[in-house]
C-alpha positions, 0 to 999 in steps of 0.5 A, spaced: 474 524 476 480 523 480 484 517 483 490 519 487 496 513 488 502 514 493 507 510 489 504 509 482 511 504 479 508 499 485 505 494 484 502 495 491 496 499 490 497 496 483 489 493 482 487 502 482 491 503 476 489 497 473 482 499 474 483 506 470 489 502 465 484 497 463 478 500 462 473 498 468 472 504 469 469 506 464 466 500 463 462 502 469 461 510 467 466 513 470 471 517 466 477 516 472 485 518 471 489 514 476 495 519 478 501 519 483 501 523 488 506 522 494 506 520 500 501 517 502 498 523 507 498 527 502 494 523 498 488 523 502 489 530 503 488 531 495 481 526 498 480 531 504 481 538 500 476 535 494 483 535 489 481 527 488 475 523 489 478 517 490 485 514 493 488 507 492 492 507 499 494 504 505 488 504 509 491 506 517 494 513 512 487 515 512 487 517 519 492 523 516 487 527 514 480 524 517 482 524 525 478 518 527 476 516 520 470 521 519 469 524 513 473 518 509 470 510 508 474 504 504 469 502 499 473 495 498 481 492 498 485 493 493 489 486 496 488 483 503 494 483 508 501 489 509 504 489 503 511 493 504 517 487 504 524 489 508 530 488 504 536 490 506 543 490 502 545 483 501 553 485 502 549 484 510 549 477 509 542 479 514 538 471 514 531 471 513 527 473 519 534 476 523 531 482 526 536 482 532 541 484 525 537 491 524 542 493 529 545 500 528 543 500 521 539 505 517 533 503 513 528 508 508 522 508 509 515 513 506 512 517 511 506 513 514 508 507 511 514 507 517 509 506 522 507 499 520 515 497 520 516 501 526 510 497 531 512 489 527 519 491 530 516 493 537 511 486 537 518 483 536 521 485 541 526 489 539 524 496 540 528 502 535 530 508 540 533 502 543 537 498 539 539 504 534 535 502 529 534 508 524 527 508 521 527 516 516 525 517 508 530 515 503 535 521 500 532 524 494 525 523 495 522 528 495 515 531 492 508 529 490 511 526 485 515 522 485 516 513 487 517 511 493 520 503 491 524 505 485 528 511 489 529 506 494 531 500 490 537 506 487 539 508 493 540 501 496 544 499 490 548 507 492 549 505 499 546 511 501 542 506 506 543 499 509 536 497 506 529 499 506 521 498 507 518 498 500 513 495 496 513 488 491 517 493 486 523 496 489 523 488 492 524 484 485 529 491 482 534 490 489 533 482 488 534 482 481 540 486 481 544 483 487 544 489 490 538 486 496 535 480 500 529 479 503 529 479 510 521 479 511 515 479 507 510 480 512 504 476 507 508 471 506 508 470 514 515 473 516 515 477 522 511 477 530 504 474 530 498 480 527 502 484 524 499 481 517 493 486 518 497 491 521 494 494 515 492 493 508 491 497 500 485 500 500 481 504 495 477 509 499 473 515 498 469 521 502 463 520 506 460 527 501 461 522 495 458 517 498 451 520 500 451 525 494 453 519 489 452 513 491 450 510 485 458 513 482 461 509 488 458 502 487 460 504 480 469 505 483 468 498 487 466 494 481 471 497 476 476 496 481 472 488 483 473 487 475 481 488 475 482 484 480 478 478 476 482 481 470 488 480 473 486 472 475 484 470 469 490 473 466 496 476 470 499 478 463 495 484 462 499 487 468 504 488 463 498 491 458 495 496 465 502 498 466 505 500 458 502 507 459 505 510 466 511 504 467 517 505 465 519 499 459 524 494 465 519 495 470 514 493 465 516 487 464 517 486 471 510 487 473 506 482 471 510 476 475 510 479 480 502 480 480 502 473 479 504 472 486 499 477 489 493 473 486 492 469 492 491 476 495 486 480 489 479 479 494 476 486 495 472 483 501 475 488 508 474 483 514 472 484 521 479 482 522 482 486 517 479 492 520 480 490 527 487 489 526 488 496 523 485 500 529 489 495 534 494 498 529 493 504 529 491 506 537 497 503 539 500 507 534 496 513 538 494 516 531 487 514 534 483 514 540 477 511 542 474 504 538 470 505 533 465 500 530 465 497 522 461 501 519 465 507 522 470 505 516 467 501 512 462 503 506 458 496 509 452 498 504 456 496 498 458 489 501 455 486 495 460 487 490 465 484 493 464 477 491 460 480 485 465 476 480 
C-alpha cells in the first residue's frame, strides 16, 4: 500500500512517516511505503485517483480533490494545530509578531499552504493585496518530488525571497544558519485568535477504502497512534525513522524538532478542530455551506485515538 506525503523532509507529517519507517504499519499487518508527492493538492488528487491508499497532509487540502469532502475521510490527526512558521530574512530586522513590517515583502509558500498565511493576515487586519505582500511559490519549487521546506530555506539564504511560510525543518535550517528569524509560530501562540485551528496534519483515506476494508483503515490509524507514542517515549527514535529518507544534516536535526512538537502529538480530531477547518475553508471560498462532523471524520474509529 502507498502513503503519500507532500513534504517528506519535514516535521509536518513526520508521525505518518515514522509509522512506516519504524515498522508500526507492519506490526498492524500492513505493508505501507511512504512517498513524496508535492504539492498537497496533487497529493490528494493521487488519493482520489487511486494512485495511493493514504495521505498524510493538511486537512483542508482534501478539498482540492474532494469538493465538500465527498469521498474522503480523516482518520486521525498527525498532530494538533496549524504547523507552519513565518520566517523572514534576519537582516530585515522584523520583530516577532510584527505583521505590519511585511508590507512590500515577497513571501514564498506552497500551493494550498499559502491559504493559511493569507487568511491569517486578513484576520489580523492586513490584506495582502492591499498591502503589497506578495505570497507566491518559491523559485525552483517545481515537480512532484520537491521537498518544499528545504527549497524555501535555500531560496531565503540566496536572497530570492524575503521570507517563507513553511515547516519546522525549513525554519530550523534558516534560523541556525543565521539567514532567518521567526516572525510567527502559530502552534505556540502567535497570530490572531482562532488561527491555530485553521488546519492540521491528518491521516486521510477514501470512503471507498473504509467501506470495503474497514480493518485496513483501523490498522492504519492504530499504526499512527503507536508511532506518536513511540516518539513521545523516545524522541531520538526520530533520527532512526529519518535515517533512510533524509539527508545527513536533516537527520541530525529532526529529533530536536520532534521533541518540541511532542505536546501536539495526539490523534484526536475534536469538534473544535473540525469547526476551525470548516470556518477557514468557507472564509477562503473553497467550501460552501455547512457540514457535519461525520461528513469529514471517520468517527467510527475514534476509540483508537487514545488506544495507547
